[in-house]
C-alpha positions as CSV (number, residue, x, y, z in Angstrom):
1,M,84.2,65.9,-61.3
2,A,87.6,64.3,-60.6
3,N,90.2,65.6,-63.0
4,L,92.4,62.6,-63.7
5,P,95.9,62.6,-65.2
6,L,95.9,60.6,-68.4
7,F,99.1,59.0,-69.8
8,S,100.5,60.0,-73.2
9,L,102.5,57.7,-75.5
10,E,105.7,59.6,-74.4
11,D,104.9,58.9,-70.8
12,V,105.1,55.1,-71.3
13,K,107.2,54.6,-74.4
14,N,109.7,51.7,-74.0
15,K,109.1,51.8,-70.2
16,R,108.2,49.2,-67.6
17,V,104.6,50.1,-66.8
18,L,102.7,48.7,-63.8
19,V,99.0,48.5,-64.6
20,R,96.6,47.9,-61.7
21,V,93.6,46.1,-63.2
22,D,90.7,44.3,-61.6
23,F,90.7,40.7,-62.8
24,N,88.6,39.5,-59.9
25,V,86.7,37.3,-62.3
26,P,84.8,33.9,-61.9
27,V,86.9,30.9,-62.9
28,Q,85.8,27.3,-63.1
29,K,88.2,24.5,-63.9
30,N,90.9,27.1,-64.8
31,H,88.5,28.7,-67.3
32,V,87.3,32.3,-67.0
33,T,83.5,32.2,-67.2
34,D,82.9,36.0,-67.5
35,I,85.4,38.0,-69.5
36,T,83.7,41.4,-69.0
37,R,86.5,42.9,-66.9
38,L,89.2,41.6,-69.2
39,V,87.6,43.1,-72.3
40,A,87.1,46.4,-70.4
41,V,90.9,47.1,-70.1
42,L,91.7,46.3,-73.7
43,P,91.8,50.0,-74.8
44,T,94.5,50.8,-72.3
45,L,96.5,47.6,-73.1
46,R,96.4,48.4,-76.8
47,E,97.6,51.9,-76.2
48,L,100.5,50.6,-74.2
49,I,101.3,47.9,-76.8
50,M,101.4,50.6,-79.5
51,A,103.8,52.6,-77.3
52,Q,106.1,49.6,-77.0
53,A,105.8,49.6,-73.2
54,K,106.7,46.6,-71.1
55,I,103.4,45.9,-69.5
56,I,103.2,44.4,-66.0
57,L,99.6,43.7,-64.9
58,L,98.7,43.7,-61.2
59,S,95.5,42.3,-59.8
60,H,93.8,40.4,-57.0
61,R,91.3,37.7,-57.1
62,G,89.0,36.7,-54.3
63,R,89.9,37.0,-50.6
64,P,92.8,34.7,-49.7
65,R,93.6,37.0,-46.8
66,G,97.4,37.1,-47.2
67,K,97.8,33.4,-47.8
68,I,98.5,31.4,-50.9
69,D,95.3,29.7,-52.3
70,L,95.9,28.2,-55.7
71,D,92.2,28.1,-56.3
72,L,92.4,31.9,-56.5
73,S,95.5,31.9,-58.8
74,L,95.5,34.3,-61.8
75,R,97.2,31.7,-64.0
76,G,93.9,30.9,-65.8
77,V,93.2,34.6,-66.2
78,A,96.5,35.0,-68.1
79,D,95.4,32.3,-70.5
80,A,92.0,34.0,-71.1
81,L,93.6,37.4,-71.7
82,K,96.0,35.7,-74.2
83,D,93.0,34.4,-76.1
84,I,91.2,37.8,-76.1
85,L,94.2,39.8,-77.2
86,E,95.4,37.1,-79.6
87,R,99.0,37.6,-78.4
88,P,101.2,36.0,-75.7
89,V,100.6,36.9,-72.0
90,A,103.3,35.6,-69.7
91,F,102.4,34.6,-66.1
92,C,104.6,34.9,-63.0
93,P,103.7,32.7,-60.0
94,E,104.9,35.5,-57.7
95,A,104.2,39.2,-57.4
96,V,107.3,40.4,-55.7
97,G,110.8,38.9,-55.0
98,Q,113.5,37.5,-57.2
99,T,111.2,35.4,-59.4
100,A,109.1,38.4,-60.2
101,K,112.2,40.6,-60.9
102,E,113.5,37.9,-63.3
103,A,110.2,37.7,-65.1
104,V,110.0,41.4,-65.6
105,G,113.6,41.5,-66.7
106,K,112.8,39.1,-69.6
107,L,110.0,41.4,-70.9
108,K,110.5,42.9,-74.4
109,A,108.9,46.0,-75.7
110,G,105.1,45.5,-76.3
111,E,105.0,42.3,-74.2
112,I,102.6,41.6,-71.3
113,L,103.2,39.9,-68.0
114,L,100.6,39.1,-65.4
115,L,101.8,38.7,-61.8
116,E,100.3,36.4,-59.3
117,N,97.4,37.4,-57.0
118,L,98.5,40.4,-55.0
119,R,96.3,39.3,-52.0
120,F,98.5,36.3,-51.5
121,Y,100.6,38.8,-49.7
122,P,99.4,40.5,-46.4
123,G,101.2,43.7,-47.5
124,E,98.6,44.3,-50.3
125,E,95.6,44.8,-48.1
126,N,97.6,46.3,-45.3
127,N,99.3,48.8,-47.7
128,D,102.6,47.8,-46.2
129,P,105.4,50.2,-47.2
130,D,107.9,47.4,-47.8
131,F,105.6,45.4,-50.0
132,V,104.7,48.5,-52.0
133,K,108.3,49.4,-52.4
134,Q,109.0,45.9,-53.8
135,L,106.2,46.3,-56.3
136,A,107.3,49.8,-57.3
137,E,110.9,48.5,-58.0
138,L,109.4,46.4,-60.8
139,G,108.2,49.4,-62.8
140,E,109.0,52.9,-64.0
141,V,105.4,54.2,-64.4
142,Y,102.1,53.3,-62.7
143,I,98.7,53.3,-64.3
144,N,95.4,52.6,-62.3
145,D,92.9,51.1,-64.7
146,G,90.9,49.3,-61.9
147,F,87.9,51.4,-61.1
148,A,86.3,48.4,-59.4
149,V,89.0,48.3,-56.8
150,S,89.6,52.0,-56.4
151,H,87.5,52.2,-53.3
152,R,90.1,50.1,-51.5
153,A,93.1,51.8,-49.8
154,H,95.4,48.9,-50.7
155,G,99.0,48.9,-51.5
156,S,98.7,48.6,-55.3
157,V,95.9,51.2,-55.4
158,V,97.1,54.0,-53.1
159,G,100.7,53.1,-52.3
160,L,102.3,52.9,-55.7
161,P,101.4,56.4,-56.8
162,K,103.7,57.7,-54.0
163,H,106.7,56.0,-55.7
164,L,106.2,56.3,-59.5
165,P,104.8,58.8,-62.0
166,S,101.1,57.8,-62.0
167,F,98.2,58.1,-64.4
168,A,94.7,57.0,-64.9
169,G,93.9,54.3,-67.5
170,L,91.3,54.7,-70.1
171,L,88.8,52.6,-68.3
172,L,89.1,54.4,-65.0
173,D,88.8,57.7,-66.7
174,K,85.7,56.6,-68.6
175,E,84.0,55.1,-65.4
176,V,84.6,58.3,-63.4
177,R,83.4,60.6,-66.2
178,S,80.2,58.5,-66.8
179,L,79.3,58.3,-63.1
180,A,80.1,62.0,-62.4
181,T,77.5,63.1,-64.9
182,A,74.8,60.7,-63.6
183,L,73.7,62.9,-60.7
184,E,74.3,66.4,-62.1
185,P,71.3,68.7,-62.1
186,K,71.0,68.4,-65.9
187,A,70.6,64.7,-65.5
188,Q,67.1,65.2,-63.9
189,P,64.6,63.7,-63.8
190,I,66.5,60.7,-62.4
191,T,65.1,57.2,-61.6
192,A,67.2,54.9,-59.4
193,I,66.4,51.2,-59.2
194,I,67.9,49.5,-56.2
195,G,67.5,45.8,-55.7
196,G,69.4,42.9,-54.1
197,A,68.9,40.7,-51.1
198,K,69.7,42.9,-48.1
199,I,68.7,46.4,-47.2
200,S,71.6,46.6,-44.7
201,T,74.1,46.6,-47.5
202,K,72.3,49.5,-49.3
203,I,71.2,51.8,-46.5
204,A,73.8,54.5,-47.1
205,L,73.0,54.3,-50.9
206,L,69.2,54.6,-50.3
207,E,69.7,57.5,-47.8
208,S,71.8,59.3,-50.4
209,L,69.6,58.7,-53.4
210,V,66.3,59.5,-51.8
211,T,67.3,63.2,-51.6
212,K,68.7,63.3,-55.2
213,V,66.4,61.4,-57.5
214,R,62.8,61.9,-58.7
215,N,61.9,58.2,-58.5
216,L,63.4,55.5,-56.2
217,V,62.4,51.9,-57.1
218,V,63.1,49.2,-54.5
219,G,63.0,45.5,-55.4
220,G,64.4,42.1,-54.3
221,G,64.7,41.3,-50.6
222,I,65.2,45.0,-49.9
223,A,61.6,45.6,-51.0
224,N,60.3,43.1,-48.5
225,T,61.7,45.2,-45.6
226,F,59.8,48.2,-46.9
227,L,56.6,46.1,-47.3
228,L,56.9,45.0,-43.7
229,A,57.5,48.7,-42.6
230,L,54.2,49.4,-44.3
231,K,52.6,46.7,-42.2
232,H,52.2,44.1,-45.0
233,D,52.3,40.4,-44.2
234,I,55.3,39.1,-46.2
235,G,54.9,35.4,-45.2
236,N,58.2,33.5,-45.3
237,S,59.9,36.1,-47.5
238,L,63.6,37.1,-47.0
239,C,63.6,40.1,-44.8
240,E,65.9,42.0,-42.3
241,R,63.3,42.7,-39.6
242,D,65.8,44.7,-37.6
243,Q,66.1,47.2,-40.5
244,V,62.3,48.1,-40.5
245,P,62.9,51.3,-38.6
246,M,65.5,52.4,-41.2
247,A,63.0,51.6,-44.0
248,R,60.4,53.8,-42.3
249,K,63.0,56.5,-42.0
250,I,63.6,56.4,-45.8
251,I,59.9,56.4,-46.5
252,K,59.5,59.6,-44.5
253,Q,62.6,61.1,-46.1
254,A,61.1,60.3,-49.6
255,E,57.9,62.2,-48.6
256,K,60.0,65.2,-47.4
257,S,62.2,65.2,-50.5
258,K,59.2,64.7,-52.9
259,C,60.8,61.6,-54.2
260,K,58.4,59.0,-55.5
261,L,59.2,55.8,-53.7
262,I,58.0,52.8,-55.8
263,I,57.4,49.7,-53.6
264,P,55.9,46.5,-55.2
265,H,52.1,46.3,-55.1
266,D,52.0,43.0,-57.0
267,I,54.4,40.1,-56.7
268,R,55.5,36.7,-58.0
269,A,55.5,34.3,-55.1
270,S,55.7,30.6,-54.4
271,R,55.9,28.2,-51.4
272,D,59.5,27.4,-52.3
273,L,62.0,27.3,-55.2
274,N,61.2,23.7,-56.2
275,A,60.8,23.5,-60.0
276,N,57.4,21.8,-59.5
277,S,56.0,24.4,-57.1
278,E,53.2,26.6,-58.3
279,V,54.1,30.3,-59.0
280,Y,51.5,32.9,-58.1
281,H,51.1,36.4,-59.5
282,I,49.1,38.2,-56.9
283,P,48.7,41.5,-55.1
284,V,50.9,41.8,-52.0
285,A,47.8,41.7,-49.8
286,D,47.0,38.2,-51.0
287,L,50.3,36.6,-50.0
288,Q,49.8,33.6,-47.6
289,K,52.0,33.0,-44.5
290,S,53.4,29.8,-46.1
291,E,54.5,31.7,-49.3
292,S,57.6,33.8,-50.2
293,I,58.0,36.8,-52.5
294,F,60.6,36.1,-55.2
295,D,60.0,38.8,-57.7
296,I,58.1,42.1,-58.1
297,G,55.0,41.6,-60.2
298,P,54.4,42.6,-63.9
299,K,52.1,45.5,-62.9
300,T,54.9,47.0,-60.7
301,A,57.4,46.4,-63.5
302,E,55.0,48.2,-65.8
303,R,54.8,51.1,-63.4
304,V,58.7,51.3,-63.4
305,G,58.6,51.4,-67.2
306,E,56.2,54.4,-67.0
307,C,58.6,56.2,-64.7
308,L,61.5,55.5,-67.1
309,Q,59.5,57.0,-70.0
310,H,59.4,60.3,-68.1
311,S,63.1,60.2,-66.9
312,R,66.2,61.5,-68.4
313,T,68.6,59.3,-66.4
314,V,68.4,55.9,-64.8
315,I,70.8,54.4,-62.3
316,W,70.4,50.7,-61.6
317,N,72.1,48.5,-59.0
318,G,70.7,45.1,-58.0
319,P,68.1,42.8,-59.6
320,V,64.5,43.2,-58.5
321,G,63.8,39.5,-58.1
322,L,65.6,36.2,-57.5
323,F,66.9,36.2,-61.1
324,E,68.9,33.0,-60.8
325,H,65.6,31.1,-60.7
326,Q,63.1,31.3,-63.5
327,P,60.5,32.7,-63.7
328,F,61.6,35.1,-61.0
329,D,63.9,36.8,-63.5
330,R,61.0,38.2,-65.5
331,S,60.6,41.6,-64.0
332,S,64.4,42.3,-64.0
333,V,64.6,41.2,-67.6
334,Q,61.6,43.4,-68.5
335,I,63.1,46.4,-66.9
336,A,66.5,45.8,-68.6
337,Q,64.7,45.6,-72.0
338,D,62.7,48.8,-71.3
339,I,65.8,50.7,-70.3
340,A,67.7,49.5,-73.4
341,R,64.8,50.4,-75.7
342,L,64.5,54.0,-74.3
343,T,68.3,54.4,-74.4
344,K,68.5,53.3,-78.1
345,E,65.7,55.8,-78.8
346,G,67.9,58.6,-77.4
347,R,65.4,59.3,-74.6
348,L,67.4,57.9,-71.6
349,N,70.9,58.0,-70.2
350,S,71.3,54.6,-68.6
351,I,74.0,53.5,-66.1
352,A,74.1,50.2,-64.4
353,G,76.7,48.6,-62.1
354,G,77.2,45.5,-59.9
355,G,77.9,41.9,-60.9
356,E,74.3,40.6,-60.6
357,T,72.9,43.6,-62.4
358,L,75.2,43.1,-65.3
359,A,74.3,39.4,-65.3
360,V,70.6,40.2,-65.6
361,I,71.4,42.6,-68.5
362,N,73.4,40.0,-70.3
363,R,70.5,37.5,-69.8
364,A,68.2,40.0,-71.4
365,H,70.7,40.3,-74.3
366,V,70.6,44.1,-74.1
367,S,74.1,44.9,-72.8
368,D,74.7,47.0,-76.0
369,G,71.6,49.0,-75.2
370,F,72.9,50.8,-72.1
371,S,74.8,54.1,-72.1
372,Y,77.3,52.7,-69.6
373,L,77.9,49.5,-67.7
374,S,80.2,50.0,-64.7
375,T,82.7,47.2,-63.9
376,G,82.6,48.3,-60.3
377,G,80.4,46.9,-57.5
378,G,81.5,48.5,-54.2
379,A,83.3,51.3,-56.1
380,F,80.1,52.0,-58.1
381,L,78.1,52.3,-54.9
382,E,80.6,54.5,-53.2
383,Y,80.9,56.9,-56.1
384,I,77.2,57.2,-56.6
385,Q,76.9,58.2,-52.9
386,G,79.4,61.0,-53.5
387,H,82.2,59.4,-51.6
388,E,85.8,60.1,-52.7
389,L,87.6,56.9,-53.9
390,P,91.0,56.4,-52.4
391,G,92.4,55.1,-55.7
392,V,91.2,58.2,-57.6
393,K,92.4,60.6,-54.9
394,A,95.9,59.0,-55.0
395,L,96.3,60.0,-58.6
396,Q,95.4,63.6,-58.0
397,K,98.7,64.8,-56.7
């Protein structure tokens, strides 16, 4: 497990502290619609406030690709953070340059400043030395509390630790510790639930997990590719047909590794997503060519629940159905509720990550029933696969 340097109050007392956070959050009409990532960094911010640090927050939002896009500004995020903290949060419309220097210069002990979207500058994603140097000049200490962006070798993630005394924030440390224990031998038996639309985005994850877990559940569009690999007719269902050979390879690897691969045997299907269209709960074999699979069926969800009862750990990434459209959220919600119940009974260590997965868990009203909910999407997947995260490595000097 990564041994991360943690800051003490003396490290940051009365100092200008650059804190890399991940405030890549949804905003509608200048209003943040999901504050999960803002709430997650509060422990670190409160420690810094107590230490009378001058707190300078660094983040990106969206993919402006080095150009200014005011639709991706962080101004609304500053307002949301102010409401959550119940204290002022200043906003600077630039991240480097004279305006940023002046904004930092006005900070008093215990105050917070959020700089504008780092990705408005090409130097952030390019890890440009000049851009990183300009950022570094704004602070005296650097803290990475953005696990969700730590798989990116960007300037504010891997460049700044070369210039300033650097530490992990409380969120980053908690994420790494939680995920590091998830695949340890003592965590067995492990069940992994992998959903989502496309198998191509999860191939490396599936190949890694199939050799490490006792049960591997596939759902969503990913499951359709496995069904096709097993020669089932999947009608008009979403499917990456070019990935069928890879699905067959994973099926063979599961047999070799003695991993129980759970593929849907019953489904919820319909001709389309029209609210008036009939929804069928049927065995996979009964699907018509004009119909599409939109969710795993209740019997498959029940089988997943049985596996969970005999597991010590569950790792979940990706809904098992098209959860945005009812009733195709039912199996994902049922699984979330089963996991939360077993976790609260002390029988299961539950870890979930990815934006859609967390959305399902929130819909099921069981977010407080999981052992750990990761703020990371790509970083979560990379770490679960055993890959070293550039942002974590940069702190281990």
